[in-house]
C-alpha atoms as an extended CHARMM CRD file, in Angstrom:
* protein
*
       231  EXT
         1         1  MET       CA             93.1870000000      137.2950000000       96.8890000000  PROA      1               0.0000000000
         2         2  LYS       CA             89.7940000000      135.6430000000       96.3100000000  PROA      2               0.0000000000
         3         3  TYR       CA             90.8170000000      132.2410000000       97.6770000000  PROA      3               0.0000000000
         4         4  LYS       CA             93.0470000000      131.2820000000      100.5850000000  PROA      4               0.0000000000
         5         5  HSD       CA             92.9860000000      127.4930000000      100.2930000000  PROA      5               0.0000000000
         6         6  LEU       CA             93.6840000000      125.3680000000       97.2290000000  PROA      6               0.0000000000
         7         7  PHE       CA             92.4410000000      121.7790000000       97.2570000000  PROA      7               0.0000000000
         8         8  PHE       CA             94.3010000000      119.6620000000       94.7080000000  PROA      8               0.0000000000
         9         9  ASP       CA             93.4880000000      116.2010000000       93.4880000000  PROA      9               0.0000000000
        10        10  LEU       CA             96.6970000000      114.1480000000       93.2180000000  PROA      10              0.0000000000
        11        11  ASP       CA             96.5870000000      111.4390000000       90.5440000000  PROA      11              0.0000000000
        12        12  HSD       CA             96.2040000000      112.7490000000       86.9690000000  PROA      12              0.0000000000
        13        13  THR       CA             96.2060000000      116.3410000000       88.2710000000  PROA      13              0.0000000000
        14        14  LEU       CA             99.6620000000      116.7900000000       89.8040000000  PROA      14              0.0000000000
        15        15  TRP       CA            101.1710000000      113.2980000000       89.8580000000  PROA      15              0.0000000000
        16        16  ASP       CA            101.6110000000      111.7340000000       86.4050000000  PROA      16              0.0000000000
        17        17  PHE       CA             99.7080000000      108.5290000000       87.0500000000  PROA      17              0.0000000000
        18        18  GLU       CA             99.8970000000      107.1210000000       83.5230000000  PROA      18              0.0000000000
        19        19  ARG       CA            103.6640000000      107.5880000000       83.1810000000  PROA      19              0.0000000000
        20        20  ASN       CA            104.3970000000      106.3490000000       86.6840000000  PROA      20              0.0000000000
        21        21  SER       CA            102.0370000000      103.4120000000       86.2750000000  PROA      21              0.0000000000
        22        22  SER       CA            103.5560000000      102.4590000000       82.9200000000  PROA      22              0.0000000000
        23        23  GLU       CA            107.0600000000      102.5210000000       84.4100000000  PROA      23              0.0000000000
        24        24  SER       CA            105.9170000000      100.3640000000       87.3230000000  PROA      24              0.0000000000
        25        25  LEU       CA            104.2800000000       97.8130000000       85.0230000000  PROA      25              0.0000000000
        26        26  GLU       CA            107.4050000000       97.6940000000       82.8730000000  PROA      26              0.0000000000
        27        27  ASP       CA            109.4550000000       96.9670000000       86.0060000000  PROA      27              0.0000000000
        28        28  ILE       CA            107.0410000000       94.1800000000       86.9770000000  PROA      28              0.0000000000
        29        29  PHE       CA            107.0220000000       92.7220000000       83.4490000000  PROA      29              0.0000000000
        30        30  HSD       CA            110.7890000000       92.2530000000       83.5820000000  PROA      30              0.0000000000
        31        31  GLN       CA            111.0910000000       91.3970000000       87.2780000000  PROA      31              0.0000000000
        32        32  LEU       CA            108.5430000000       88.5750000000       87.0850000000  PROA      32              0.0000000000
        33        33  SER       CA            109.5310000000       87.4770000000       83.5710000000  PROA      33              0.0000000000
        34        34  LEU       CA            105.9200000000       87.7100000000       82.4430000000  PROA      34              0.0000000000
        35        35  ALA       CA            106.9250000000       86.8830000000       78.8640000000  PROA      35              0.0000000000
        36        36  ASP       CA            107.6610000000       83.3610000000       80.1440000000  PROA      36              0.0000000000
        37        37  HSD       CA            104.0550000000       83.1720000000       81.3780000000  PROA      37              0.0000000000
        38        38  GLY       CA            102.4430000000       84.0550000000       78.0640000000  PROA      38              0.0000000000
        39        39  VAL       CA            102.4790000000       87.8560000000       78.2950000000  PROA      39              0.0000000000
        40        40  TYR       CA            104.3150000000       88.3510000000       75.0120000000  PROA      40              0.0000000000
        41        41  SER       CA            103.6680000000       92.0780000000       74.5730000000  PROA      41              0.0000000000
        42        42  MET       CA            104.6780000000       94.4300000000       77.3580000000  PROA      42              0.0000000000
        43        43  GLU       CA            102.9370000000       97.2780000000       75.5150000000  PROA      43              0.0000000000
        44        44  LEU       CA             99.6050000000       95.4010000000       75.3790000000  PROA      44              0.0000000000
        45        45  PHE       CA             99.9830000000       94.4370000000       79.0520000000  PROA      45              0.0000000000
        46        46  ILE       CA            100.4410000000       98.0790000000       80.0500000000  PROA      46              0.0000000000
        47        47  LYS       CA             97.7130000000       99.3640000000       77.7290000000  PROA      47              0.0000000000
        48        48  SER       CA             95.2290000000       96.7850000000       78.9990000000  PROA      48              0.0000000000
        49        49  PHE       CA             95.9990000000       97.5230000000       82.6440000000  PROA      49              0.0000000000
        50        50  ILE       CA             95.6290000000      101.2850000000       82.2880000000  PROA      50              0.0000000000
        51        51  ARG       CA             92.3040000000      100.9510000000       80.4680000000  PROA      51              0.0000000000
        52        52  ILE       CA             90.8730000000       98.4470000000       82.9750000000  PROA      52              0.0000000000
        53        53  ASN       CA             92.2180000000      100.3100000000       85.9950000000  PROA      53              0.0000000000
        54        54  THR       CA             90.7660000000      103.6000000000       84.7560000000  PROA      54              0.0000000000
        55        55  LYS       CA             87.3240000000      102.0160000000       84.2920000000  PROA      55              0.0000000000
        56        56  LEU       CA             87.4610000000      100.4000000000       87.7410000000  PROA      56              0.0000000000
        57        57  TRP       CA             88.2510000000      103.7340000000       89.3870000000  PROA      57              0.0000000000
        58        58  GLU       CA             85.4160000000      105.4110000000       87.4620000000  PROA      58              0.0000000000
        59        59  ASP       CA             83.0470000000      102.7410000000       88.7730000000  PROA      59              0.0000000000
        60        60  PHE       CA             84.4250000000      103.1910000000       92.2860000000  PROA      60              0.0000000000
        61        61  ASP       CA             83.7710000000      106.9450000000       92.0980000000  PROA      61              0.0000000000
        62        62  GLN       CA             80.1520000000      106.0960000000       91.2860000000  PROA      62              0.0000000000
        63        63  GLY       CA             79.8940000000      103.8720000000       94.3610000000  PROA      63              0.0000000000
        64        64  LYS       CA             79.6540000000      100.5450000000       92.5400000000  PROA      64              0.0000000000
        65        65  PHE       CA             82.1100000000       98.7260000000       94.8210000000  PROA      65              0.0000000000
        66        66  HSD       CA             84.7630000000       99.0880000000       97.5230000000  PROA      66              0.0000000000
        67        67  HSD       CA             88.4620000000       99.8420000000       97.0260000000  PROA      67              0.0000000000
        68        68  SER       CA             89.3410000000       96.2280000000       97.8200000000  PROA      68              0.0000000000
        69        69  TYR       CA             87.5220000000       95.0700000000       94.6790000000  PROA      69              0.0000000000
        70        70  ILE       CA             89.9940000000       97.0230000000       92.5420000000  PROA      70              0.0000000000
        71        71  ARG       CA             93.0100000000       95.4990000000       94.2700000000  PROA      71              0.0000000000
        72        72  GLN       CA             91.6580000000       91.9700000000       94.0850000000  PROA      72              0.0000000000
        73        73  ASN       CA             90.4240000000       91.9700000000       90.4980000000  PROA      73              0.0000000000
        74        74  ARG       CA             92.3460000000       94.3320000000       88.2290000000  PROA      74              0.0000000000
        75        75  PHE       CA             95.1690000000       91.9560000000       87.3180000000  PROA      75              0.0000000000
        76        76  LEU       CA             92.6920000000       89.0640000000       86.9940000000  PROA      76              0.0000000000
        77        77  MET       CA             90.8260000000       91.2120000000       84.4620000000  PROA      77              0.0000000000
        78        78  VAL       CA             94.0050000000       92.1520000000       82.6050000000  PROA      78              0.0000000000
        79        79  PHE       CA             95.0930000000       88.5330000000       82.1410000000  PROA      79              0.0000000000
        80        80  ASP       CA             91.5520000000       87.6030000000       81.1100000000  PROA      80              0.0000000000
        81        81  GLU       CA             91.4620000000       90.3780000000       78.5060000000  PROA      81              0.0000000000
        82        82  LEU       CA             94.8160000000       89.2250000000       77.1290000000  PROA      82              0.0000000000
        83        83  GLY       CA             93.4890000000       85.6580000000       76.8880000000  PROA      83              0.0000000000
        84        84  ILE       CA             96.1360000000       84.3290000000       79.2550000000  PROA      84              0.0000000000
        85        85  LYS       CA             95.6210000000       81.9430000000       82.1670000000  PROA      85              0.0000000000
        86        86  CYS       CA             95.9210000000       84.1040000000       85.2510000000  PROA      86              0.0000000000
        87        87  PRO       CA             98.9340000000       83.2280000000       87.4050000000  PROA      87              0.0000000000
        88        88  GLU       CA             98.0500000000       81.9210000000       90.8600000000  PROA      88              0.0000000000
        89        89  ASN       CA            100.1390000000       84.7250000000       92.3430000000  PROA      89              0.0000000000
        90        90  HSD       CA             98.0570000000       87.4970000000       90.7570000000  PROA      90              0.0000000000
        91        91  LEU       CA             97.4610000000       89.0380000000       94.2000000000  PROA      91              0.0000000000
        92        92  GLU       CA            101.2330000000       89.1150000000       94.7430000000  PROA      92              0.0000000000
        93        93  ILE       CA            101.5760000000       90.8940000000       91.3900000000  PROA      93              0.0000000000
        94        94  GLY       CA             99.0480000000       93.4070000000       92.6690000000  PROA      94              0.0000000000
        95        95  GLU       CA            101.0100000000       93.9150000000       95.8780000000  PROA      95              0.0000000000
        96        96  LEU       CA            104.2370000000       94.3600000000       93.9070000000  PROA      96              0.0000000000
        97        97  TYR       CA            102.4970000000       96.9960000000       91.7950000000  PROA      97              0.0000000000
        98        98  LEU       CA            101.3180000000       98.8260000000       94.9300000000  PROA      98              0.0000000000
        99        99  ASN       CA            104.8250000000       98.7120000000       96.3540000000  PROA      99              0.0000000000
       100       100  THR       CA            106.4820000000       99.8750000000       93.1200000000  PROA      100             0.0000000000
       101       101  LEU       CA            104.0760000000      102.5850000000       91.9820000000  PROA      101             0.0000000000
       102       102  PRO       CA            104.3820000000      105.0700000000       94.8890000000  PROA      102             0.0000000000
       103       103  GLY       CA            108.1610000000      105.2000000000       94.4790000000  PROA      103             0.0000000000
       104       104  LYS       CA            107.8190000000      106.8190000000       91.0540000000  PROA      104             0.0000000000
       105       105  LYS       CA            108.2850000000      110.5580000000       90.9780000000  PROA      105             0.0000000000
       106       106  HSD       CA            107.0510000000      111.9960000000       87.6850000000  PROA      106             0.0000000000
       107       107  LEU       CA            104.7890000000      115.0240000000       87.9290000000  PROA      107             0.0000000000
       108       108  LEU       CA            102.6230000000      116.4200000000       85.1530000000  PROA      108             0.0000000000
       109       109  GLU       CA            103.9900000000      119.2980000000       83.1200000000  PROA      109             0.0000000000
       110       110  GLY       CA            103.7530000000      122.5770000000       84.9930000000  PROA      110             0.0000000000
       111       111  ALA       CA            102.8640000000      120.9900000000       88.3490000000  PROA      111             0.0000000000
       112       112  LEU       CA            106.0310000000      121.9400000000       90.2110000000  PROA      112             0.0000000000
       113       113  GLU       CA            106.1040000000      125.4700000000       88.8020000000  PROA      113             0.0000000000
       114       114  THR       CA            102.4380000000      125.9880000000       89.7110000000  PROA      114             0.0000000000
       115       115  LEU       CA            102.8930000000      124.7190000000       93.2650000000  PROA      115             0.0000000000
       116       116  SER       CA            105.9450000000      126.9290000000       93.7560000000  PROA      116             0.0000000000
       117       117  TYR       CA            104.0720000000      129.9430000000       92.4220000000  PROA      117             0.0000000000
       118       118  ALA       CA            101.0580000000      129.3290000000       94.6760000000  PROA      118             0.0000000000
       119       119  LYS       CA            103.2510000000      128.7650000000       97.7210000000  PROA      119             0.0000000000
       120       120  SER       CA            105.1770000000      131.9970000000       97.1560000000  PROA      120             0.0000000000
       121       121  ALA       CA            101.8810000000      133.8450000000       96.6440000000  PROA      121             0.0000000000
       122       122  GLY       CA            100.7560000000      132.8070000000      100.1200000000  PROA      122             0.0000000000
       123       123  TYR       CA             98.1300000000      130.1810000000       99.3660000000  PROA      123             0.0000000000
       124       124  GLN       CA             97.6250000000      127.2610000000      101.7250000000  PROA      124             0.0000000000
       125       125  MET       CA             97.4760000000      124.0230000000       99.7570000000  PROA      125             0.0000000000
       126       126  HSD       CA             95.9160000000      120.6710000000      100.5260000000  PROA      126             0.0000000000
       127       127  ILE       CA             95.4590000000      117.3260000000       98.7770000000  PROA      127             0.0000000000
       128       128  VAL       CA             91.9810000000      115.7880000000       98.5210000000  PROA      128             0.0000000000
       129       129  THR       CA             92.2000000000      112.2730000000       97.0830000000  PROA      129             0.0000000000
       130       130  ASN       CA             90.2850000000      109.0180000000       96.8750000000  PROA      130             0.0000000000
       131       131  GLY       CA             93.5500000000      107.1100000000       97.2150000000  PROA      131             0.0000000000
       132       132  PHE       CA             94.9240000000      105.1960000000      100.1780000000  PROA      132             0.0000000000
       133       133  THR       CA             96.5810000000      107.3200000000      102.8670000000  PROA      133             0.0000000000
       134       134  GLU       CA             99.8900000000      105.4320000000      102.9900000000  PROA      134             0.0000000000
       135       135  ILE       CA            100.2590000000      105.0900000000       99.2260000000  PROA      135             0.0000000000
       136       136  GLN       CA             99.3910000000      108.7230000000       98.5060000000  PROA      136             0.0000000000
       137       137  ALA       CA            101.8570000000      109.8680000000      101.1820000000  PROA      137             0.0000000000
       138       138  ARG       CA            104.6020000000      107.8530000000       99.4880000000  PROA      138             0.0000000000
       139       139  LYS       CA            103.7400000000      109.3220000000       96.0690000000  PROA      139             0.0000000000
       140       140  ILE       CA            103.8790000000      112.8490000000       97.4570000000  PROA      140             0.0000000000
       141       141  ALA       CA            107.1970000000      112.1790000000       99.1920000000  PROA      141             0.0000000000
       142       142  SER       CA            108.7620000000      110.4340000000       96.1810000000  PROA      142             0.0000000000
       143       143  SER       CA            107.9240000000      113.3260000000       93.8950000000  PROA      143             0.0000000000
       144       144  GLY       CA            109.3500000000      115.8550000000       96.3730000000  PROA      144             0.0000000000
       145       145  ILE       CA            106.2220000000      117.9270000000       96.9400000000  PROA      145             0.0000000000
       146       146  SER       CA            105.3430000000      117.1100000000      100.5780000000  PROA      146             0.0000000000
       147       147  HSD       CA            106.4130000000      120.5390000000      101.8170000000  PROA      147             0.0000000000
       148       148  TYR       CA            103.7830000000      122.3000000000       99.7280000000  PROA      148             0.0000000000
       149       149  PHE       CA            100.7810000000      120.8040000000      101.5310000000  PROA      149             0.0000000000
       150       150  GLU       CA             99.2130000000      121.5070000000      104.9080000000  PROA      150             0.0000000000
       151       151  ASN       CA             96.9050000000      118.4680000000      104.8490000000  PROA      151             0.0000000000
       152       152  VAL       CA             96.4200000000      115.3030000000      102.8410000000  PROA      152             0.0000000000
       153       153  VAL       CA             92.7620000000      114.2970000000      102.9390000000  PROA      153             0.0000000000
       154       154  THR       CA             92.0530000000      110.7330000000      101.7850000000  PROA      154             0.0000000000
       155       155  PHE       CA             88.9550000000      108.5600000000      101.7160000000  PROA      155             0.0000000000
       156       156  GLU       CA             90.3750000000      106.7850000000      104.7650000000  PROA      156             0.0000000000
       157       157  ASN       CA             90.9110000000      109.7260000000      107.1000000000  PROA      157             0.0000000000
       158       158  ALA       CA             87.7600000000      111.5130000000      105.8980000000  PROA      158             0.0000000000
       159       159  ASN       CA             85.7000000000      108.3130000000      106.0410000000  PROA      159             0.0000000000
       160       160  ALA       CA             84.1480000000      109.4620000000      102.7660000000  PROA      160             0.0000000000
       161       161  LYS       CA             85.1570000000      109.6530000000       99.1290000000  PROA      161             0.0000000000
       162       162  LYS       CA             84.7580000000      112.1550000000       96.3260000000  PROA      162             0.0000000000
       163       163  PRO       CA             82.1650000000      113.0850000000       95.0560000000  PROA      163             0.0000000000
       164       164  GLU       CA             80.4590000000      112.7250000000       98.4700000000  PROA      164             0.0000000000
       165       165  PRO       CA             79.9530000000      116.0780000000      100.2460000000  PROA      165             0.0000000000
       166       166  ALA       CA             81.4230000000      114.6870000000      103.4730000000  PROA      166             0.0000000000
       167       167  ILE       CA             84.9940000000      114.5190000000      102.1660000000  PROA      167             0.0000000000
       168       168  PHE       CA             84.8780000000      118.1850000000      101.1110000000  PROA      168             0.0000000000
       169       169  ALA       CA             83.3590000000      119.1540000000      104.4410000000  PROA      169             0.0000000000
       170       170  TYR       CA             86.1800000000      117.2980000000      106.1760000000  PROA      170             0.0000000000
       171       171  ALA       CA             88.7930000000      119.0230000000      103.9870000000  PROA      171             0.0000000000
       172       172  VAL       CA             87.3620000000      122.4750000000      104.7770000000  PROA      172             0.0000000000
       173       173  GLN       CA             87.2720000000      121.6120000000      108.4770000000  PROA      173             0.0000000000
       174       174  GLN       CA             90.8760000000      120.3700000000      108.4560000000  PROA      174             0.0000000000
       175       175  ALA       CA             91.9460000000      123.5820000000      106.7400000000  PROA      175             0.0000000000
       176       176  ASN       CA             90.0800000000      125.6020000000      109.3870000000  PROA      176             0.0000000000
       177       177  ALA       CA             88.5070000000      127.4770000000      106.5000000000  PROA      177             0.0000000000
       178       178  SER       CA             85.1300000000      128.4320000000      105.1100000000  PROA      178             0.0000000000
       179       179  PRO       CA             83.9310000000      127.1120000000      101.7180000000  PROA      179             0.0000000000
       180       180  ASP       CA             84.0990000000      130.5960000000      100.1900000000  PROA      180             0.0000000000
       181       181  ASP       CA             87.8620000000      130.6560000000      100.8330000000  PROA      181             0.0000000000
       182       182  CYS       CA             88.4950000000      127.3550000000       99.0420000000  PROA      182             0.0000000000
       183       183  ILE       CA             88.7010000000      126.1160000000       95.4740000000  PROA      183             0.0000000000
       184       184  MET       CA             88.9920000000      122.5190000000       94.2280000000  PROA      184             0.0000000000
       185       185  ILE       CA             91.3840000000      121.7230000000       91.3670000000  PROA      185             0.0000000000
       186       186  GLY       CA             91.1040000000      118.3480000000       89.6590000000  PROA      186             0.0000000000
       187       187  ASP       CA             90.8410000000      116.3360000000       86.4600000000  PROA      187             0.0000000000
       188       188  ASN       CA             87.8720000000      114.1210000000       87.3350000000  PROA      188             0.0000000000
       189       189  TRP       CA             84.5610000000      115.6180000000       86.2360000000  PROA      189             0.0000000000
       190       190  ILE       CA             82.3870000000      113.5610000000       88.5860000000  PROA      190             0.0000000000
       191       191  ALA       CA             84.6100000000      113.1800000000       91.6490000000  PROA      191             0.0000000000
       192       192  ASP       CA             86.3760000000      116.5450000000       91.6770000000  PROA      192             0.0000000000
       193       193  ILE       CA             84.1630000000      119.0130000000       89.8590000000  PROA      193             0.0000000000
       194       194  LEU       CA             80.5980000000      117.8420000000       90.4220000000  PROA      194             0.0000000000
       195       195  GLY       CA             81.4970000000      116.6960000000       93.9210000000  PROA      195             0.0000000000
       196       196  ALA       CA             83.0890000000      119.9770000000       94.9760000000  PROA      196             0.0000000000
       197       197  SER       CA             80.5300000000      122.1990000000       93.2910000000  PROA      197             0.0000000000
       198       198  GLY       CA             77.7300000000      120.1470000000       94.8580000000  PROA      198             0.0000000000
       199       199  PHE       CA             79.2190000000      120.9410000000       98.2480000000  PROA      199             0.0000000000
       200       200  GLY       CA             79.4390000000      124.6310000000       97.3580000000  PROA      200             0.0000000000
       201       201  LEU       CA             83.0840000000      125.0520000000       96.3840000000  PROA      201             0.0000000000
       202       202  ASP       CA             84.3900000000      126.8700000000       93.3390000000  PROA      202             0.0000000000
       203       203  THR       CA             86.2130000000      124.5490000000       90.9570000000  PROA      203             0.0000000000
       204       204  VAL       CA             89.0210000000      124.4340000000       88.4300000000  PROA      204             0.0000000000
       205       205  TYR       CA             88.6020000000      121.6370000000       85.9100000000  PROA      205             0.0000000000
       206       206  TYR       CA             92.0380000000      120.5100000000       84.7130000000  PROA      206             0.0000000000
       207       207  ASN       CA             90.8480000000      119.4730000000       81.2660000000  PROA      207             0.0000000000
       208       208  PRO       CA             93.7230000000      118.9310000000       78.8110000000  PROA      208             0.0000000000
       209       209  ALA       CA             91.4540000000      117.0310000000       76.3990000000  PROA      209             0.0000000000
       210       210  GLY       CA             88.9470000000      119.9070000000       76.1960000000  PROA      210             0.0000000000
       211       211  LEU       CA             85.9590000000      117.8000000000       77.2360000000  PROA      211             0.0000000000
       212       212  ILE       CA             82.5640000000      119.5380000000       77.3050000000  PROA      212             0.0000000000
       213       213  PHE       CA             79.7160000000      118.7990000000       79.7260000000  PROA      213             0.0000000000
       214       214  ASP       CA             76.2560000000      120.2900000000       80.2840000000  PROA      214             0.0000000000
       215       215  GLN       CA             77.3790000000      122.0330000000       83.4570000000  PROA      215             0.0000000000
       216       216  LYS       CA             80.3070000000      124.4030000000       83.6400000000  PROA      216             0.0000000000
       217       217  PRO       CA             83.0560000000      124.5270000000       86.2560000000  PROA      217             0.0000000000
       218       218  THR       CA             84.0770000000      127.8820000000       87.7140000000  PROA      218             0.0000000000
       219       219  TYR       CA             87.2370000000      127.6850000000       85.5960000000  PROA      219             0.0000000000
       220       220  ASP       CA             88.3460000000      125.3390000000       82.8190000000  PROA      220             0.0000000000
       221       221  ILE       CA             92.0540000000      125.0050000000       82.0320000000  PROA      221             0.0000000000
       222       222  ARG       CA             94.0950000000      122.9800000000       79.5350000000  PROA      222             0.0000000000
       223       223  ASN       CA             97.4240000000      123.1340000000       81.3900000000  PROA      223             0.0000000000
       224       224  LEU       CA             98.3600000000      123.6570000000       85.0080000000  PROA      224             0.0000000000
       225       225  GLU       CA            100.2480000000      126.8750000000       84.4590000000  PROA      225             0.0000000000
       226       226  GLU       CA             96.9500000000      128.5500000000       83.5110000000  PROA      226             0.0000000000
       227       227  LEU       CA             96.2310000000      128.4850000000       87.2490000000  PROA      227             0.0000000000
       228       228  LYS       CA             98.5480000000      131.4610000000       87.5820000000  PROA      228             0.0000000000
       229       229  LEU       CA             95.9960000000      133.5190000000       85.6330000000  PROA      229             0.0000000000
       230       230  ILE       CA             93.2570000000      132.5220000000       88.0810000000  PROA      230             0.0000000000
       231       231  LEU       CA             95.0450000000      132.8000000000       91.4200000000  PROA      231             0.0000000000
């Protein structure tokens, strides 16, 4: 067994962020009767949010602003893009989203089977995420995968975020491991792959779209069940 510790990203790698986010936004659309406030297309509302939210997180990974900027501005930006006067309670909409989202339980295809396989094979597994500690814990619990993980490393408890070396150093320390025993598995080229490889970890790029970059990860997979061929 080449590796002993598997570091998994959570959102977009194991936890189906887009599906869970879309369901949450649909709930909010109906609960707050957003059609009565000028949001006539639920589909455009969801599509706009996911695009803006994705870009904000990419900018966060590159150190352009703090987490709080995302929370305070993403719905403002969505309403602006839709050409709709932003409701005064846009921060409450954001809080409702943050309360609704972690209760969703959809995992990406092959995630549960891969975790079960790795657990039975004797690997120790950990989450390394740029998300908030409380929210990520709720996502993990809602989707029924808490028992697979020894540690959940977040930007809050590590006091650092991917791709910074410090969060990977903290994860290795928490696992009581050495870097040679660990491998990082994630979907984000900058945060997960460049970050982990820059610290000296082997990497698995979960890359369903088949993206190509100048550098190469240790392994490149299209679906999670390909991990079984690596581990």
